[in-house]
Residue frames as qw, qx, qy, qz and C-alpha x, y, z in Angstrom:
[[0.011, 0.890, 0.455, 0.019, -0.03, 0.02, -0.03],
 [0.339, 0.583, -0.057, 0.736, 1.07, 3.57, -0.57],
 [0.517, -0.475, -0.504, 0.503, 2.06, 5.42, 2.59],
 [0.210, 0.042, 0.011, 0.977, 2.02, 9.08, 1.43],
 [0.237, 0.431, 0.509, -0.706, -1.71, 9.55, 2.00],
 [0.337, 0.318, -0.383, -0.799, -2.56, 9.61, -1.67],
 [0.610, -0.077, -0.694, -0.375, -4.28, 6.22, -1.66],
 [0.492, -0.413, 0.476, -0.601, -6.13, 4.38, 1.07],
 [0.857, -0.055, 0.402, -0.318, -7.84, 1.11, 0.42],
 [0.868, 0.313, 0.357, 0.144, -6.49, -0.11, -2.85],
 [0.300, -0.555, 0.399, 0.665, -3.13, 0.86, -4.56],
 [0.621, 0.713, -0.026, -0.325, -3.41, 2.04, -8.09],
 [0.599, -0.285, 0.641, 0.387, -1.32, -0.28, -10.33],
 [0.132, 0.323, -0.607, -0.714, -0.37, -0.50, -14.09],
 [0.071, 0.204, 0.952, 0.216, -2.85, -3.33, -14.55],
 [0.183, 0.646, 0.556, -0.490, -5.67, -0.78, -14.02],
 [0.060, 0.505, -0.308, -0.804, -4.59, 1.27, -17.14],
 [0.086, 0.120, 0.841, 0.520, -6.00, -1.09, -19.93],
 [0.046, 0.670, 0.741, -0.027, -9.59, -0.49, -18.92],
 [0.035, -0.771, -0.128, 0.623, -8.93, 3.29, -18.53],
 [0.112, -0.275, 0.587, 0.753, -7.49, 3.35, -21.96],
 [0.052, 0.377, 0.847, 0.372, -10.51, 1.66, -23.40],
 [0.041, -0.809, -0.505, 0.299, -12.83, 4.17, -21.59],
 [0.123, -0.621, 0.151, 0.759, -10.70, 7.03, -22.96],
 [0.170, 0.024, 0.765, 0.621, -11.14, 5.62, -26.48],
 [0.141, 0.673, 0.710, -0.151, -14.87, 6.53, -26.14],
 [0.012, 0.737, -0.028, -0.675, -13.80, 9.94, -27.20],
 [0.045, 0.419, -0.662, -0.620, -12.92, 8.51, -30.57],
 [0.196, 0.229, 0.946, 0.120, -15.89, 6.09, -31.14],
 [0.379, 0.304, 0.017, -0.874, -18.66, 7.36, -33.40],
 [0.387, 0.267, 0.864, 0.177, -21.41, 5.87, -35.57],
 [0.132, 0.224, 0.550, 0.793, -23.33, 6.93, -38.64],
 [0.232, -0.660, -0.649, -0.298, -26.71, 7.64, -37.03],
 [0.470, -0.802, -0.287, 0.229, -25.43, 9.91, -34.33],
 [0.253, 0.857, -0.177, 0.413, -23.56, 13.18, -33.90],
 [0.253, -0.754, 0.498, -0.344, -20.47, 13.23, -31.78],
 [0.350, 0.277, -0.873, 0.196, -18.47, 10.64, -30.01],
 [0.619, -0.461, -0.634, -0.051, -19.94, 8.27, -27.38],
 [0.434, -0.241, -0.440, 0.748, -18.10, 10.27, -24.68],
 [0.058, -0.108, -0.081, -0.989, -19.63, 13.49, -25.93],
 [0.518, -0.340, -0.499, -0.606, -23.14, 12.05, -25.92],
 [0.613, -0.367, -0.646, 0.269, -22.76, 10.58, -22.49],
 [0.256, -0.090, -0.291, 0.917, -21.67, 13.90, -21.21],
 [0.303, -0.209, -0.239, -0.899, -24.86, 15.55, -22.62],
 [0.651, -0.372, -0.616, -0.241, -27.11, 12.80, -21.17],
 [0.525, -0.316, -0.575, 0.543, -25.58, 13.12, -17.73],
 [0.057, -0.077, -0.187, 0.978, -26.11, 16.90, -17.61],
 [0.445, -0.285, -0.427, -0.734, -29.62, 16.60, -18.94],
 [0.614, -0.352, -0.698, 0.107, -30.23, 14.21, -16.01],
 [0.409, -0.287, -0.461, 0.734, -28.69, 16.45, -13.42],
 [0.062, -0.061, -0.092, -0.992, -30.21, 19.72, -14.84],
 [0.538, -0.335, -0.515, -0.578, -33.66, 17.98, -14.72],
 [0.602, -0.506, 0.312, -0.533, -33.28, 17.25, -10.95],
 [0.905, 0.055, -0.421, -0.013, -31.97, 13.69, -11.45],
 [0.738, -0.650, 0.180, 0.025, -30.15, 12.13, -8.56],
 [0.155, 0.788, -0.586, -0.108, -26.32, 12.14, -8.78],
 [0.480, -0.274, 0.831, -0.060, -26.03, 8.51, -7.67],
 [0.733, 0.456, 0.498, -0.083, -28.46, 7.35, -10.37],
 [0.391, 0.881, -0.194, -0.182, -26.47, 9.63, -12.75],
 [0.012, -0.680, 0.726, 0.101, -23.12, 8.00, -12.18],
 [0.616, -0.025, 0.781, -0.098, -24.49, 4.48, -12.06],
 [0.710, 0.593, 0.356, -0.131, -26.07, 4.85, -15.43],
 [0.378, 0.883, -0.253, -0.112, -23.36, 6.78, -17.07],
 [0.199, -0.604, 0.770, 0.048, -20.40, 4.77, -15.82],
 [0.705, 0.137, 0.687, -0.111, -22.40, 1.52, -16.61],
 [0.664, 0.715, 0.183, -0.120, -23.00, 2.76, -20.12],
 [0.183, 0.852, -0.479, -0.106, -19.43, 3.77, -20.67],
 [0.398, -0.399, 0.826, 0.024, -18.14, 0.42, -19.51],
 [0.719, 0.363, 0.581, -0.117, -20.64, -1.41, -21.74],
 [0.495, 0.848, -0.050, -0.184, -19.70, 0.81, -24.63],
 [0.120, -0.671, 0.705, 0.197, -16.05, -0.34, -24.42],
 [0.459, -0.019, 0.886, 0.064, -17.36, -3.64, -25.50],
 [0.429, 0.562, 0.707, -0.001, -20.35, -2.83, -27.69],
 [0.186, 0.080, 0.287, 0.936, -19.52, 0.62, -29.07],
 [0.325, 0.031, 0.014, -0.945, -22.75, 2.29, -30.16],
 [0.455, -0.184, -0.827, -0.276, -24.70, -0.99, -30.05],
 [0.165, -0.009, 0.613, -0.772, -26.85, 0.37, -27.09],
 [0.332, 0.395, 0.810, -0.278, -30.58, -0.31, -26.48],
 [0.411, 0.687, 0.095, -0.592, -31.67, 2.36, -28.95],
 [0.225, 0.502, -0.702, -0.453, -29.49, 0.93, -31.67],
 [0.092, -0.010, 0.996, 0.020, -30.55, -2.65, -31.00],
 [0.393, 0.462, 0.586, -0.537, -34.26, -1.60, -31.04],
 [0.412, 0.549, -0.309, -0.658, -33.91, -0.51, -34.73],
 [0.369, 0.250, -0.847, -0.288, -33.38, -4.21, -35.67],
 [0.727, -0.296, -0.357, -0.506, -36.23, -5.49, -33.44],
 [0.507, 0.018, -0.751, 0.422, -34.33, -6.58, -30.37],
 [0.496, -0.714, -0.436, -0.233, -36.69, -6.32, -27.40],
 [0.131, -0.809, 0.335, -0.464, -35.74, -4.05, -24.40],
 [0.832, -0.465, 0.278, -0.123, -35.50, -7.12, -22.06],
 [0.929, 0.156, 0.083, 0.325, -33.06, -8.76, -24.39],
 [0.334, 0.775, -0.146, 0.517, -31.14, -5.50, -24.86],
 [0.426, -0.777, 0.293, -0.359, -30.82, -5.22, -21.15],
 [0.947, -0.223, 0.208, 0.105, -29.33, -8.69, -20.93],
 [0.743, 0.496, 0.025, 0.449, -26.82, -7.78, -23.57],
 [0.010, -0.856, 0.213, -0.471, -25.93, -4.60, -21.75],
 [0.729, -0.611, 0.246, -0.189, -25.50, -6.46, -18.52],
 [0.953, 0.032, 0.148, 0.263, -23.19, -8.94, -20.20],
 [0.511, 0.650, -0.091, 0.554, -20.99, -6.24, -21.76],
 [0.295, -0.832, 0.220, -0.416, -20.85, -4.37, -18.46],
 [0.850, -0.460, 0.252, -0.040, -19.82, -7.47, -16.54],
 [0.868, 0.304, 0.055, 0.389, -17.15, -8.32, -19.15],
 [0.301, 0.738, -0.133, 0.589, -15.70, -4.83, -19.01],
 [0.366, -0.756, 0.203, -0.502, -15.87, -4.49, -15.28],
 [0.899, -0.144, -0.387, 0.148, -13.97, -7.61, -14.16],
 [0.571, 0.117, -0.394, 0.710, -11.26, -5.47, -12.50],
 [0.240, -0.573, -0.005, -0.783, -13.64, -3.04, -10.86],
 [0.142, -0.166, 0.728, -0.651, -14.10, -3.11, -7.00],
 [0.101, -0.284, -0.949, -0.093, -16.80, -5.63, -6.22],
 [0.073, 0.618, 0.595, -0.509, -19.24, -3.27, -4.35],
 [0.163, 0.541, -0.201, -0.800, -18.94, -0.65, -7.17],
 [0.135, 0.069, -0.843, -0.516, -19.45, -3.31, -9.83],
 [0.029, -0.473, -0.866, 0.158, -22.69, -4.43, -8.04],
 [0.054, 0.621, 0.291, -0.725, -23.78, -0.84, -7.92],
 [0.125, 0.359, -0.529, -0.759, -23.26, -0.34, -11.61],
 [0.099, -0.149, -0.935, -0.307, -25.37, -3.30, -12.40],
 [0.021, -0.576, -0.710, 0.404, -28.19, -1.73, -10.37],
 [0.047, -0.259, 0.100, 0.960, -28.19, 1.47, -12.40],
 [0.400, 0.642, 0.624, -0.197, -31.48, 2.84, -13.70],
 [0.435, 0.610, 0.360, 0.557, -32.11, 4.96, -16.81],
 [0.229, -0.118, -0.145, 0.955, -31.09, 8.60, -16.70],
 [0.192, 0.727, 0.493, -0.436, -33.74, 11.24, -16.39],
 [0.442, 0.385, 0.480, 0.652, -34.42, 12.82, -19.75],
 [0.076, -0.842, -0.259, 0.466, -34.33, 16.61, -19.18],
 [0.444, 0.893, 0.001, 0.070, -33.36, 19.61, -21.31],
 [0.797, 0.012, -0.028, 0.603, -29.58, 19.85, -22.07],
 [0.222, -0.856, -0.043, 0.464, -28.00, 22.97, -20.74],
 [0.570, 0.822, -0.019, -0.005, -26.60, 25.20, -23.44],
 [0.170, -0.797, 0.576, 0.064, -23.08, 25.07, -22.06],
 [0.804, -0.060, 0.587, 0.073, -22.94, 21.34, -23.00],
 [0.736, 0.601, 0.246, 0.191, -22.96, 22.06, -26.68],
 [0.094, 0.955, -0.265, 0.091, -20.27, 24.86, -26.09],
 [0.556, -0.572, 0.602, 0.022, -18.01, 22.41, -24.37],
 [0.825, 0.189, 0.521, 0.116, -18.39, 19.96, -27.17],
 [0.538, 0.813, 0.079, 0.210, -17.29, 22.65, -29.71],
 [0.140, -0.917, 0.367, -0.069, -14.38, 23.76, -27.55],
 [0.833, 0.295, -0.410, 0.225, -11.11, 21.82, -28.42],
 [0.734, -0.597, 0.035, 0.323, -8.57, 21.10, -25.71],
 [0.078, 0.933, -0.282, -0.211, -5.41, 23.22, -26.01],
 [0.815, 0.401, -0.353, 0.223, -3.01, 20.33, -26.58],
 [0.771, -0.390, -0.190, 0.466, 0.33, 20.31, -24.68],
 [0.221, 0.864, -0.051, 0.449, 1.59, 23.66, -23.76],
 [0.690, -0.473, -0.193, 0.513, 4.49, 24.78, -21.59],
 [0.005, -0.980, 0.072, 0.188, 5.96, 28.35, -21.06],
 [0.238, -0.716, 0.555, 0.351, 8.89, 28.88, -23.31],
 [0.297, -0.087, 0.896, 0.318, 8.16, 26.12, -25.68],
 [0.408, 0.035, -0.462, -0.787, 5.99, 25.73, -28.95],
 [0.754, -0.008, 0.377, -0.538, 2.59, 24.16, -28.44],
 [0.062, -0.141, 0.964, 0.218, 2.27, 20.46, -29.25],
 [0.659, 0.158, 0.007, -0.735, -0.93, 19.97, -31.14],
 [0.235, -0.056, 0.970, 0.030, -2.36, 16.51, -31.25],
 [0.525, 0.214, -0.192, -0.801, -4.92, 15.94, -34.03],
 [0.196, -0.666, -0.360, -0.623, -7.72, 15.34, -33.96],
 [0.043, -0.304, 0.568, -0.764, -8.10, 17.14, -30.58],
 [0.235, -0.466, -0.832, 0.189, -10.45, 15.90, -27.88],
 [0.161, -0.634, -0.167, -0.738, -13.09, 18.38, -26.80],
 [0.120, -0.331, 0.573, -0.740, -13.94, 19.57, -23.32],
 [0.809, -0.151, 0.017, -0.568, -17.16, 17.53, -23.17],
 [0.899, 0.158, -0.408, 0.017, -15.22, 14.33, -23.82],
 [0.355, 0.359, -0.629, 0.591, -12.53, 15.13, -21.34],
 [0.398, -0.323, 0.422, -0.748, -14.98, 15.92, -18.49],
 [0.911, -0.064, -0.120, -0.388, -17.05, 12.76, -19.20],
 [0.793, 0.236, -0.526, 0.196, -13.99, 10.56, -19.13],
 [0.143, 0.353, -0.606, 0.698, -12.63, 12.17, -15.98],
 [0.634, -0.261, 0.227, -0.692, -16.08, 11.62, -14.33],
 [0.944, 0.028, -0.282, -0.169, -16.02, 7.90, -15.19],
 [0.604, 0.339, -0.567, 0.445, -12.51, 7.51, -14.17],
 [0.154, -0.435, 0.443, -0.769, -13.17, 9.40, -10.93],
 [0.845, -0.217, 0.059, -0.485, -16.10, 7.05, -9.99],
 [0.924, 0.125, -0.356, 0.067, -13.96, 4.01, -10.80],
 [0.475, 0.358, -0.533, 0.602, -11.10, 5.30, -8.61],
 [0.418, -0.645, 0.125, -0.628, -13.29, 6.19, -5.59],
 [0.915, -0.369, -0.157, -0.044, -12.83, 2.90, -3.82],
 [0.733, 0.225, -0.275, 0.580, -9.10, 3.43, -3.91],
 [0.153, 0.344, -0.266, 0.888, -9.50, 6.73, -2.00],
 [0.130, -0.470, -0.770, 0.412, -12.58, 5.97, 0.05],
 [0.043, 0.111, -0.093, -0.989, -14.18, 8.83, -1.78],
 [0.430, 0.478, 0.589, -0.490, -17.85, 9.67, -2.30],
 [0.383, 0.158, 0.672, 0.614, -18.73, 9.07, -6.01],
 [0.127, 0.846, 0.518, -0.016, -21.70, 11.38, -6.00],
 [0.128, -0.907, 0.073, 0.396, -19.39, 14.39, -5.41],
 [0.396, -0.374, 0.602, 0.584, -16.52, 13.20, -7.58],
 [0.378, 0.459, 0.740, 0.315, -18.96, 12.52, -10.48],
 [0.108, 0.923, 0.368, -0.035, -20.62, 15.89, -10.30],
 [0.292, -0.816, 0.249, 0.432, -17.31, 17.81, -9.84],
 [0.484, -0.162, 0.665, 0.545, -15.69, 16.10, -12.70],
 [0.348, 0.638, 0.642, 0.246, -18.51, 16.86, -15.01],
 [0.033, -0.976, -0.214, 0.002, -18.42, 20.52, -13.97],
 [0.627, -0.532, 0.106, 0.559, -14.58, 21.02, -13.68],
 [0.332, -0.039, 0.386, 0.859, -14.25, 22.91, -17.10],
 [0.190, 0.794, 0.567, -0.106, -17.53, 24.91, -17.13],
 [0.101, -0.776, 0.082, 0.617, -15.40, 28.00, -17.66],
 [0.236, -0.209, 0.696, 0.645, -14.40, 26.70, -21.11],
 [0.314, 0.629, 0.707, 0.076, -17.93, 26.89, -22.33],
 [0.110, 0.973, 0.145, -0.145, -17.15, 30.63, -22.57],
 [0.144, -0.840, 0.467, 0.235, -13.40, 30.84, -22.64],
 [0.807, 0.448, -0.385, 0.003, -11.24, 29.14, -25.35],
 [0.877, -0.424, 0.107, 0.199, -8.58, 26.79, -23.89],
 [0.331, 0.855, -0.386, 0.106, -5.13, 28.42, -24.06],
 [0.867, 0.039, -0.408, 0.284, -3.48, 25.65, -21.92],
 [0.698, -0.479, -0.224, 0.482, -0.85, 26.11, -19.33],
 [0.415, 0.122, 0.101, 0.896, 0.88, 28.97, -21.12],
 [0.134, -0.581, -0.346, -0.724, -2.22, 31.10, -21.39],
 [0.632, -0.670, -0.388, -0.027, -3.19, 30.48, -17.76],
 [0.648, -0.295, -0.133, 0.690, 0.29, 31.64, -16.66],
 [0.205, 0.234, 0.178, 0.934, 0.09, 34.89, -18.73],
 [0.310, -0.706, -0.448, -0.453, -3.33, 35.70, -17.29],
 [0.255, 0.262, -0.547, 0.754, -1.65, 35.97, -13.92],
 [0.085, 0.181, 0.679, -0.707, -3.88, 37.42, -11.23],
 [0.549, 0.174, -0.086, -0.813, -6.76, 37.81, -13.72],
 [0.346, 0.052, -0.905, -0.243, -7.07, 34.03, -14.09],
 [0.020, -0.248, -0.884, 0.397, -9.07, 33.22, -11.02],
 [0.321, 0.449, 0.313, -0.773, -11.65, 36.04, -11.43],
 [0.397, 0.343, -0.479, -0.704, -12.00, 35.37, -15.13],
 [0.301, -0.028, -0.946, -0.117, -12.62, 31.59, -14.60],
 [0.063, 0.325, 0.727, -0.602, -15.01, 32.40, -11.89],
 [0.410, 0.424, 0.024, -0.807, -17.18, 34.72, -13.99],
 [0.450, 0.257, -0.680, -0.518, -17.16, 32.20, -16.84],
 [0.184, -0.091, -0.964, 0.171, -18.12, 29.37, -14.54],
 [0.181, 0.356, 0.575, -0.714, -20.90, 31.42, -13.03],
 [0.436, 0.334, -0.284, -0.786, -22.20, 32.25, -16.51],
 [0.426, 0.077, -0.864, -0.256, -22.54, 28.49, -17.08],
 [0.122, -0.211, -0.865, 0.439, -24.07, 27.74, -13.74],
 [0.317, 0.267, 0.216, -0.884, -26.73, 30.45, -14.37],
 [0.498, 0.101, -0.612, -0.606, -28.16, 28.07, -16.98],
 [0.373, -0.116, -0.910, 0.137, -29.05, 25.56, -14.27],
 [0.527, -0.718, -0.346, -0.294, -32.01, 25.61, -11.84],
 [0.163, -0.790, 0.380, -0.453, -30.85, 27.27, -8.61],
 [0.827, -0.422, 0.336, -0.159, -30.86, 23.93, -6.48],
 [0.933, 0.217, 0.076, 0.276, -28.84, 22.13, -9.15],
 [0.345, 0.769, -0.244, 0.480, -26.34, 25.07, -9.39],
 [0.430, -0.738, 0.368, -0.367, -25.90, 24.92, -5.73],
 [0.943, -0.186, 0.277, 0.015, -25.24, 21.22, -5.71],
 [0.777, 0.501, -0.046, 0.378, -22.57, 21.71, -8.47],
 [0.044, 0.829, -0.303, 0.467, -20.91, 24.54, -6.54],
 [0.736, -0.541, 0.349, -0.208, -20.75, 22.34, -3.49],
 [0.969, 0.067, 0.177, 0.158, -19.20, 19.48, -5.42],
 [0.573, 0.701, -0.133, 0.404, -16.62, 21.81, -7.10],
 [0.380, -0.861, 0.304, -0.151, -15.17, 22.65, -3.78],
 [0.882, -0.257, 0.340, 0.200, -12.96, 19.45, -4.07],
 [0.734, 0.612, 0.055, 0.288, -11.22, 20.80, -7.13],
 [0.003, -0.949, 0.250, -0.193, -8.83, 23.04, -5.23],
 [0.013, -0.637, 0.751, -0.171, -6.58, 20.37, -3.88],
 [0.677, 0.059, -0.729, -0.083, -5.95, 16.87, -2.64],
 [0.118, -0.302, 0.658, -0.679, -6.73, 17.30, 1.07],
 [0.711, 0.001, 0.383, -0.590, -9.97, 15.28, 0.84],
 [0.558, 0.019, 0.820, 0.127, -10.61, 11.76, -0.48],
 [0.537, 0.727, 0.416, -0.099, -12.87, 13.24, -3.20],
 [0.187, 0.914, -0.276, -0.232, -10.20, 15.69, -4.24],
 [0.336, -0.439, 0.797, 0.244, -7.65, 12.88, -4.47],
 [0.587, 0.324, 0.737, 0.090, -9.99, 10.71, -6.63],
 [0.443, 0.859, 0.200, -0.160, -10.79, 13.60, -8.86],
 [0.013, 0.877, -0.413, -0.244, -7.19, 14.69, -9.32],
 [0.497, -0.224, 0.818, 0.185, -6.09, 11.18, -10.00],
 [0.588, 0.541, 0.601, 0.028, -8.75, 10.78, -12.71],
 [0.275, 0.936, -0.033, -0.217, -7.94, 14.22, -14.22],
 [0.218, -0.710, 0.615, 0.266, -4.21, 13.38, -14.37],
 [0.557, -0.018, 0.808, 0.191, -4.62, 10.00, -15.77],
 [0.587, 0.658, 0.472, 0.026, -6.89, 11.19, -18.54],
 [0.149, 0.934, -0.236, -0.226, -4.59, 14.11, -19.50],
 [0.264, -0.540, 0.760, 0.248, -1.62, 11.73, -19.73],
 [0.555, 0.160, 0.812, 0.079, -3.43, 8.77, -21.37],
 [0.513, 0.798, 0.230, -0.218, -4.93, 11.11, -24.00],
 [0.134, 0.813, -0.516, -0.235, -1.30, 11.96, -25.09],
 [0.378, -0.306, 0.866, 0.117, -0.14, 8.38, -24.79],
 [0.690, 0.464, 0.535, -0.151, -2.98, 7.31, -27.15],
 [0.484, 0.850, -0.117, -0.171, -1.47, 9.43, -29.86],
 [0.096, -0.682, 0.721, 0.082, 2.02, 8.14, -29.11],
 [0.622, -0.037, 0.778, -0.073, 0.86, 4.49, -29.08],
 [0.716, 0.623, 0.283, -0.137, -0.82, 4.85, -32.48],
 [0.298, 0.875, -0.359, -0.128, 2.36, 6.46, -33.96],
 [0.177, -0.577, 0.797, 0.002, 4.57, 3.70, -32.65],
 [0.837, 0.104, 0.483, -0.235, 2.41, 0.77, -33.78],
 [0.131, -0.378, 0.789, 0.467, 4.14, -1.59, -36.41],
 [0.676, 0.200, -0.386, -0.595, 2.57, -3.19, -39.34],
 [0.431, 0.108, -0.890, 0.105, 3.70, -6.59, -37.82],
 [0.121, 0.103, 0.711, -0.685, 1.84, -5.84, -34.55],
 [0.559, 0.232, 0.058, -0.794, -1.29, -4.89, -36.47],
 [0.676, 0.220, -0.572, -0.409, -1.26, -8.04, -38.65],
 [0.493, 0.098, -0.842, 0.196, 0.00, -10.62, -36.07],
 [0.096, -0.091, -0.714, 0.688, -1.08, -9.43, -32.63],
 [0.395, 0.291, 0.306, -0.816, -4.27, -7.57, -33.60],
 [0.386, 0.207, 0.883, 0.169, -5.08, -9.98, -36.38],
 [0.305, 0.473, -0.042, -0.825, -6.25, -7.27, -38.80],
 [0.592, 0.206, -0.611, -0.484, -6.64, -10.03, -41.41],
 [0.514, -0.271, 0.678, -0.451, -8.36, -12.41, -39.11],
 [0.249, -0.019, 0.965, 0.075, -9.39, -16.04, -39.44],
 [0.628, 0.441, 0.266, -0.584, -12.05, -16.91, -41.89],
 [0.843, 0.299, 0.443, 0.055, -12.66, -18.75, -45.18],
 [0.602, 0.769, 0.002, 0.213, -10.57, -16.33, -47.33],
 [0.471, -0.813, 0.297, 0.168, -7.65, -15.97, -44.87],
 [0.765, -0.103, 0.462, 0.435, -5.28, -18.31, -46.92],
 [0.451, 0.717, 0.347, 0.403, -5.91, -16.16, -49.95],
 [0.107, -0.986, -0.006, -0.124, -5.30, -12.99, -48.04],
 [0.651, -0.608, 0.354, 0.284, -2.06, -14.24, -46.48],
 [0.702, 0.190, 0.447, 0.522, -0.70, -15.28, -49.91],
 [0.275, 0.862, 0.220, 0.364, -1.63, -11.86, -51.36],
 [0.267, -0.952, 0.149, -0.025, 0.11, -10.02, -48.60],
 [0.734, -0.360, 0.427, 0.386, 3.20, -12.21, -48.87],
 [0.653, 0.470, 0.388, 0.450, 3.32, -11.72, -52.65],
 [0.157, 0.895, 0.116, 0.401, 3.40, -7.93, -52.25],
 [0.525, 0.273, -0.456, 0.665, 5.81, -7.99, -49.41],
 [0.370, -0.601, 0.099, -0.702, 3.49, -6.88, -46.64],
 [0.838, -0.427, 0.213, -0.265, 3.74, -10.09, -44.68],
 [0.059, -0.609, 0.788, 0.069, 6.81, -12.12, -43.93]]
């Protein structure tokens, strides 16, 4: 176990990263019949639920459960399955099977809670949600160095959704309250609904104007919510200022991991070899025409 106070019940280890990487990839999974990535749409649905007075616990159970299932099923959710005549009861069984397969490494109590998740409340989506979905992340910036742009960029809706899902999954490690972590993570970039993201460099240059500017922009977004919901969000956002609470530690662990894994995703893709794709990932996979395909690739020199 770690002894520096940054973890309590369960040490975070490298074997937790594969699932987090798969969840991060929901920023990049899209389908023909829908606008935006899965992560972007889950963000909108979560905010519609909260803005409509939906319970935070119900929100994270449904959202995290849907994200985990989507790592296996992509956009083959209940709505998509219904278009080809699959009954809701059968779709629920498929969803539960996908969730269970994805959640093998999730803490047992949390895994059980995710299986109990009910549907999200369908309320109006606050206007700041679309603004965050249009707002690209800044890339990697550092004072004194040129900006490192990673294309295509993630947007702030995608980042906040993935941090919220990570945060809930990390709550058992920090003995943190998932209701608070989920809401705070969804809301931690509300200022970027109004302000473009200039990254670390821009924030440094704003100097003592940074905090009041971010506060005014955040309050402009919160004004779009009913007063009780805005109050709940303000309360949850108190954890964002540091790591003195379990919830603050869970949030900052989630935020840090998503920021780093987002960059790692670009690096991993750039380092992949054709041999890895063909042999390990079985791009040309088993089937009746595989002998023909293998001969073809050998003949043209693409397969040893």
